[in-house]
MARTI-807666 format. One line per field, with one value per residue: chain; residue in one letter; x, y, z of N, C-alpha, C, O, CB in turn. Coordinates in Angstrom, 3 decimals. Glycine has a CB too. Layout:
# residues N
cadena c(A  ...)
residuo c(A  ...)
n_u c(X  ...)
n_v c(Y  ...)
n_w c(Z  ...)
ca_u c(X  ...)
ca_v c(Y  ...)
ca_w c(Z  ...)
c_u c(X  ...)
c_v c(Y  ...)
c_w c(Z  ...)
o_u c(X  ...)
o_v c(Y  ...)
o_w c(Z  ...)
cb_u c(X  ...)
cb_v c(Y  ...)
cb_w c(Z  ...)
END
This chain:
# residues 100
cadena c(A  A  A  A  A  A  A  A  A  A  A  A  A  A  A  A  A  A  A  A  A  A  A  A  A  A  A  A  A  A  A  A  A  A  A  A  A  A  A  A  A  A  A  A  A  A  A  A  A  A  A  A  A  A  A  A  A  A  A  A  A  A  A  A  A  A  A  A  A  A  A  A  A  A  A  A  A  A  A  A  A  A  A  A  A  A  A  A  A  A  A  A  A  A  A  A  A  A  A  A)
residuo c(M  C  L  D  V  S  E  I  F  K  P  L  I  G  D  R  L  I  F  S  L  L  N  K  N  S  I  T  E  D  D  F  E  E  K  A  N  F  Y  Y  M  K  P  N  G  Q  R  K  V  L  A  A  Y  D  E  R  L  K  E  T  L  R  H  R  D  L  K  R  N  V  S  Y  R  R  L  I  R  L  E  C  Y  K  I  V  K  C  L  M  E  G  E  P  Y  Q  G  F  K  M  W  W)
n_u c(246.357  247.644  245.696  243.826  245.112  245.382  242.714  242.062  243.395  242.668  240.476  241.566  244.089  244.364  241.818  241.470  243.801  243.465  241.149  242.176  244.223  242.642  240.949  242.804  243.598  245.887  246.107  244.702  242.343  244.070  246.026  245.250  244.498  242.518  241.867  240.557  237.924  238.523  240.012  243.271  245.922  248.424  252.048  253.259  251.206  250.974  253.418  252.996  250.943  252.206  254.325  252.896  251.648  253.849  254.723  252.501  252.660  254.826  253.905  252.955  251.069  249.446  249.689  247.292  247.545  250.307  251.147  252.710  254.087  253.627  254.486  252.377  253.275  254.594  252.403  250.941  252.715  252.661  250.039  250.199  251.883  250.110  248.265  249.882  250.545  248.038  247.594  249.737  249.737  247.169  245.593  242.761  241.906  241.940  240.541  241.806  240.909  240.324  241.160  239.974)
n_v c(-5.783  -7.776  -8.535  -9.607  -11.950  -13.237  -13.738  -15.684  -17.965  -18.249  -20.014  -22.479  -22.726  -21.072  -21.241  -24.039  -24.711  -23.444  -24.766  -27.354  -27.070  -26.439  -28.722  -30.708  -29.945  -28.395  -25.683  -24.054  -22.873  -21.884  -20.632  -18.093  -14.769  -12.548  -9.164  -6.118  -6.789  -8.115  -10.802  -12.010  -13.619  -15.378  -15.064  -17.653  -19.196  -17.873  -18.564  -21.296  -21.308  -19.987  -21.764  -24.046  -23.001  -22.475  -25.093  -26.099  -24.660  -25.896  -28.382  -30.599  -30.884  -32.471  -30.864  -30.182  -29.129  -28.803  -31.342  -32.357  -32.503  -29.749  -27.325  -25.693  -23.125  -22.653  -22.881  -20.605  -18.664  -19.263  -18.536  -15.809  -15.106  -15.553  -13.493  -11.220  -11.556  -11.199  -8.492  -7.196  -8.081  -8.003  -10.241  -12.346  -13.085  -16.165  -17.361  -19.089  -22.410  -24.910  -28.260  -31.452)
n_w c(125.124  126.572  128.393  126.658  125.809  128.266  128.897  127.048  127.957  130.585  131.497  130.785  132.025  134.437  135.938  136.118  137.498  140.017  140.990  141.109  143.063  145.280  145.483  146.059  148.493  148.637  148.959  151.684  154.144  156.023  154.576  154.138  155.318  157.269  156.861  157.644  156.748  154.367  152.534  152.347  150.640  152.275  152.304  152.135  151.014  148.577  147.428  147.064  145.122  142.965  142.452  141.667  139.414  137.747  137.344  135.981  133.587  132.459  131.769  129.119  126.060  123.317  120.296  117.953  115.357  114.895  115.344  117.399  120.745  122.911  125.379  127.829  128.178  125.737  124.061  124.716  123.771  121.021  120.440  120.881  118.763  116.657  117.093  116.740  114.040  112.922  113.531  112.235  109.582  108.806  108.604  109.184  112.542  114.067  116.791  119.695  120.312  122.550  122.132  122.863)
ca_u c(246.670  247.956  244.441  243.215  245.775  245.061  241.329  242.041  243.924  242.192  239.776  242.417  245.206  244.091  240.687  241.749  244.852  242.889  240.289  243.051  244.852  241.614  240.497  243.887  243.924  247.222  245.897  243.594  241.949  245.248  246.865  244.637  244.288  241.497  242.230  239.571  236.839  239.010  240.905  244.516  246.713  249.700  253.197  253.464  250.174  251.341  254.501  252.390  250.214  253.177  255.046  251.966  251.455  255.051  254.686  251.445  253.153  255.802  253.203  252.804  249.899  249.630  249.129  246.650  248.034  251.747  251.334  253.775  253.804  254.103  254.144  251.386  254.020  254.796  251.082  250.634  253.577  252.135  248.824  250.655  252.352  248.927  247.696  250.803  250.368  246.752  247.744  250.728  249.465  245.753  244.897  241.736  242.361  241.170  240.763  242.209  239.874  240.954  240.695  240.088)
ca_v c(-7.041  -8.776  -9.038  -10.456  -13.252  -13.885  -14.219  -16.904  -19.110  -18.283  -21.254  -23.636  -22.814  -20.451  -21.817  -25.450  -24.754  -23.088  -25.866  -28.474  -26.784  -26.527  -30.110  -31.495  -29.284  -27.796  -24.416  -24.202  -21.656  -21.395  -19.855  -16.775  -13.997  -11.516  -7.811  -5.093  -7.445  -8.689  -11.939  -11.915  -14.839  -15.222  -15.320  -19.085  -19.605  -17.305  -19.392  -22.555  -21.060  -19.681  -22.997  -24.891  -22.340  -22.716  -26.504  -26.263  -24.130  -26.848  -29.570  -30.598  -31.492  -32.697  -29.789  -30.875  -28.617  -29.059  -32.799  -32.649  -32.010  -28.412  -26.935  -24.624  -21.878  -22.535  -22.684  -19.178  -17.927  -19.481  -17.728  -14.414  -14.941  -15.437  -12.153  -10.282  -11.722  -10.572  -7.038  -6.678  -8.454  -7.825  -11.510  -12.554  -13.831  -17.342  -17.524  -20.398  -23.305  -26.106  -29.534  -32.481)
ca_w c(124.488  127.591  128.942  125.641  125.869  129.542  128.835  126.243  128.690  131.972  131.850  130.543  132.969  135.737  136.664  136.411  138.510  141.314  141.436  141.441  144.354  146.323  145.613  146.650  149.762  148.584  149.648  152.625  154.862  156.752  153.666  153.993  156.534  157.114  157.288  157.277  156.005  153.117  152.722  151.597  150.687  152.965  151.416  151.917  150.063  147.273  146.885  146.609  143.874  141.907  142.119  140.910  138.118  136.955  136.949  134.973  132.316  131.921  131.280  127.669  125.445  121.882  119.477  116.825  114.068  114.778  115.469  118.373  122.091  123.258  126.747  127.907  127.975  124.288  123.474  124.893  122.839  119.670  120.296  120.755  117.386  115.793  117.285  116.087  112.595  112.606  113.603  111.289  108.195  108.532  108.414  110.215  113.716  114.459  118.221  120.192  120.829  123.105  121.599  123.913)
c_u c(246.959  246.684  243.720  243.806  245.422  243.641  241.220  242.392  243.449  241.448  240.671  243.494  244.805  242.993  240.951  242.813  244.282  242.014  241.108  243.706  243.852  241.175  241.534  244.305  245.358  247.200  244.629  243.276  243.137  246.178  246.330  244.541  243.271  242.025  241.166  238.483  237.233  239.905  242.098  245.259  248.051  250.844  253.437  252.445  250.475  252.439  253.958  251.702  251.192  253.970  254.161  251.728  252.652  255.091  253.642  251.927  254.177  255.141  253.004  251.485  250.166  248.923  248.573  247.143  249.512  252.084  252.525  253.376  254.403  253.696  253.054  252.055  254.222  253.468  250.655  251.446  253.068  250.883  249.181  251.157  251.180  248.308  248.567  250.637  249.076  246.897  248.664  250.369  247.994  244.987  243.852  242.273  241.404  241.489  241.089  240.995  240.566  240.328  240.913  240.105)
c_v c(-8.131  -9.382  -9.915  -11.860  -13.965  -14.432  -15.520  -18.113  -19.210  -19.578  -22.484  -23.805  -22.312  -21.122  -23.264  -25.598  -24.476  -24.217  -27.084  -28.270  -26.903  -27.969  -31.007  -30.959  -28.765  -26.393  -24.564  -22.846  -21.040  -20.545  -18.446  -16.093  -12.900  -10.202  -6.864  -5.651  -7.935  -9.868  -11.795  -13.234  -14.529  -15.554  -16.806  -19.637  -19.097  -18.135  -20.715  -22.377  -20.800  -20.916  -23.923  -24.320  -22.599  -24.166  -26.740  -25.771  -25.055  -28.104  -29.456  -31.240  -31.603  -31.597  -30.409  -30.381  -28.922  -30.540  -33.153  -32.079  -30.621  -28.125  -25.870  -23.269  -21.616  -22.271  -21.219  -18.343  -18.066  -18.648  -16.246  -14.139  -14.787  -14.044  -11.105  -10.353  -11.056  -9.053  -6.482  -6.947  -8.336  -9.108  -11.684  -13.437  -14.982  -17.617  -18.952  -21.159  -24.564  -27.338  -30.577  -33.834)
c_w c(125.516  128.161  127.935  125.696  127.168  129.544  128.051  127.098  130.135  132.302  131.745  131.607  134.353  136.530  137.056  137.490  139.897  141.840  141.833  142.807  145.499  146.548  146.265  148.014  149.796  149.164  150.483  153.246  155.603  155.881  153.436  155.347  156.249  157.666  156.762  156.358  154.612  153.453  151.790  151.716  151.346  152.003  151.137  150.918  148.666  146.616  146.350  145.262  142.728  141.488  141.284  139.515  137.205  136.471  135.865  133.611  131.663  131.359  129.774  127.249  123.954  121.099  118.205  115.467  113.850  114.839  116.356  119.724  122.276  124.700  126.702  127.680  126.477  123.575  123.576  123.906  121.402  119.420  120.155  119.342  116.424  115.892  116.593  114.570  112.133  112.555  112.520  109.832  107.829  108.276  109.504  111.340  113.997  115.920  118.609  120.699  121.304  122.487  122.692  123.300)
o_u c(246.556  246.603  243.061  243.072  245.188  243.387  240.378  241.762  243.794  241.764  240.541  243.771  244.899  243.208  240.686  242.738  244.585  242.121  240.768  243.741  244.187  241.042  241.181  245.253  245.973  248.168  243.628  243.871  243.200  247.025  246.883  244.506  243.178  242.554  240.908  238.163  236.365  240.489  241.951  245.229  248.716  250.636  253.785  252.792  250.258  252.407  254.402  251.862  251.020  254.257  254.623  251.619  252.483  255.451  253.882  251.635  254.373  255.747  252.898  250.883  251.018  247.711  249.294  247.154  249.920  253.172  253.248  252.447  255.528  252.680  252.836  251.472  254.042  253.421  250.080  250.918  253.049  250.688  248.539  250.896  251.240  247.875  248.048  250.595  249.036  246.384  248.397  250.664  247.617  243.859  244.041  242.998  240.199  242.591  240.695  240.162  241.302  239.108  241.943  240.196)
o_v c(-9.281  -10.590  -10.879  -12.847  -15.174  -15.483  -16.363  -19.164  -20.163  -20.200  -23.420  -24.925  -23.052  -21.530  -23.666  -26.512  -25.196  -24.590  -27.773  -29.193  -27.414  -28.396  -31.965  -31.459  -28.702  -25.962  -25.126  -21.824  -19.825  -19.820  -17.690  -16.749  -12.393  -10.135  -6.821  -5.061  -8.148  -9.923  -11.498  -13.885  -13.547  -16.243  -17.173  -20.457  -19.804  -18.383  -21.198  -23.204  -21.340  -21.097  -24.514  -25.070  -22.905  -24.433  -27.504  -26.394  -25.003  -28.815  -28.358  -32.024  -30.901  -31.418  -31.080  -31.155  -29.262  -30.952  -34.116  -31.279  -30.351  -28.628  -25.229  -22.375  -20.492  -21.523  -20.664  -17.423  -17.089  -18.119  -15.517  -13.074  -13.989  -13.482  -10.204  -9.322  -10.426  -8.406  -5.421  -6.136  -8.545  -9.073  -11.217  -14.404  -14.779  -18.060  -19.901  -20.616  -25.206  -27.431  -30.566  -34.834)
o_w c(125.338  128.383  128.325  125.635  127.166  130.131  128.357  126.982  130.833  133.316  132.534  132.037  135.333  137.671  138.189  138.311  140.848  143.008  142.794  143.620  146.568  147.695  146.953  148.619  150.860  149.790  150.037  152.904  155.788  156.403  152.637  156.388  155.131  158.775  155.559  155.326  153.765  154.536  150.605  152.760  151.014  151.004  150.015  150.068  147.682  145.411  145.309  144.364  141.635  140.305  140.309  138.545  136.025  135.325  134.930  132.590  130.448  130.558  129.228  127.983  123.409  121.219  117.466  114.509  112.739  114.436  116.100  119.829  121.858  125.178  125.675  127.066  126.009  122.599  122.640  123.282  120.653  118.326  119.398  118.782  115.488  114.886  115.934  113.898  111.077  111.642  111.955  108.954  106.677  107.785  110.627  111.105  114.146  116.244  117.932  121.423  120.555  122.344  123.366  124.012)
cb_u c(247.848  248.793  243.543  243.408  247.304  245.241  240.428  243.014  245.404  241.284  238.566  243.059  246.404  243.735  239.421  242.193  245.955  242.072  239.296  244.125  245.469  240.403  240.140  245.087  243.705  247.748  245.788  243.934  240.815  246.022  246.988  243.242  245.623  240.180  243.662  240.268  235.688  239.775  240.165  245.392  246.917  249.762  254.446  253.368  248.811  251.803  255.569  251.383  249.248  254.136  255.514  250.628  251.246  256.313  254.393  250.165  253.767  256.796  251.837  253.973  248.602  249.093  250.206  245.147  247.807  252.493  251.524  255.148  254.356  253.527  255.398  250.663  255.392  255.454  250.050  250.928  255.036  251.825  247.883  251.771  253.222  247.883  247.559  252.271  250.360  245.681  248.274  252.073  249.932  245.594  245.892  240.470  242.471  241.499  239.560  243.260  238.781  240.821  241.448  238.948)
cb_v c(-6.873  -8.157  -7.884  -9.849  -13.091  -12.901  -13.159  -16.789  -19.058  -17.093  -21.434  -23.521  -22.016  -19.029  -21.732  -26.178  -23.744  -21.791  -26.244  -28.650  -25.385  -25.667  -30.664  -31.516  -30.243  -27.764  -23.210  -25.244  -21.965  -22.569  -20.572  -16.886  -13.395  -11.920  -7.402  -3.914  -6.500  -7.630  -13.279  -10.736  -15.432  -16.128  -14.723  -19.850  -19.105  -15.840  -19.657  -23.074  -19.860  -18.587  -23.719  -25.030  -20.818  -22.390  -27.395  -25.502  -22.758  -27.238  -29.746  -31.327  -30.665  -34.094  -28.693  -30.703  -27.114  -28.328  -33.426  -32.057  -32.981  -27.326  -26.412  -24.650  -21.939  -23.816  -23.589  -18.726  -18.431  -20.965  -17.940  -14.109  -16.134  -16.504  -11.826  -10.587  -13.217  -10.972  -6.647  -7.278  -9.861  -6.941  -12.694  -13.191  -12.903  -18.590  -17.067  -20.260  -23.629  -26.143  -29.922  -32.386)
cb_w c(123.557  128.715  129.369  124.241  125.744  130.700  128.206  125.059  128.673  132.236  130.957  129.187  132.451  135.542  135.823  135.142  138.180  141.205  140.339  140.360  144.346  145.952  144.258  145.718  150.917  147.142  148.634  153.726  155.851  157.320  152.343  153.348  157.055  157.827  156.777  156.594  155.876  152.259  152.468  152.104  149.263  154.228  152.021  153.251  150.512  147.428  147.964  147.646  144.036  142.373  143.405  141.661  138.308  137.777  138.164  135.394  132.530  133.000  132.001  127.016  125.731  121.466  119.150  116.904  113.983  115.871  114.086  117.910  123.156  122.280  127.513  129.273  128.703  123.727  124.165  126.350  122.938  119.453  121.508  121.784  116.968  116.167  118.795  116.484  112.217  113.647  114.961  111.587  107.943  107.378  108.418  109.600  114.952  113.550  118.976  121.305  119.745  124.643  120.261  124.922)
END
């Protein structure tokens, strides 16, 4: 179930966050190190990504059904409630679709 929820929000939060950090040069080549033909993010780079992720989850957007602003963190929770309702009550699940 966790992976189902993460797949819903990966393009909205994860992908956009990574591209934003790269475009703003918030994370650079210096934040990575090579070991045994693999690249690993250094602890300082990890802190940058986690801080940016936490800030992104605090950002708000207007929810079209609730007619009020909700944080991305709250939006994820609302989607989880929909999945639980689907499983417990047998109602059809309407997947999340971002509105722009």
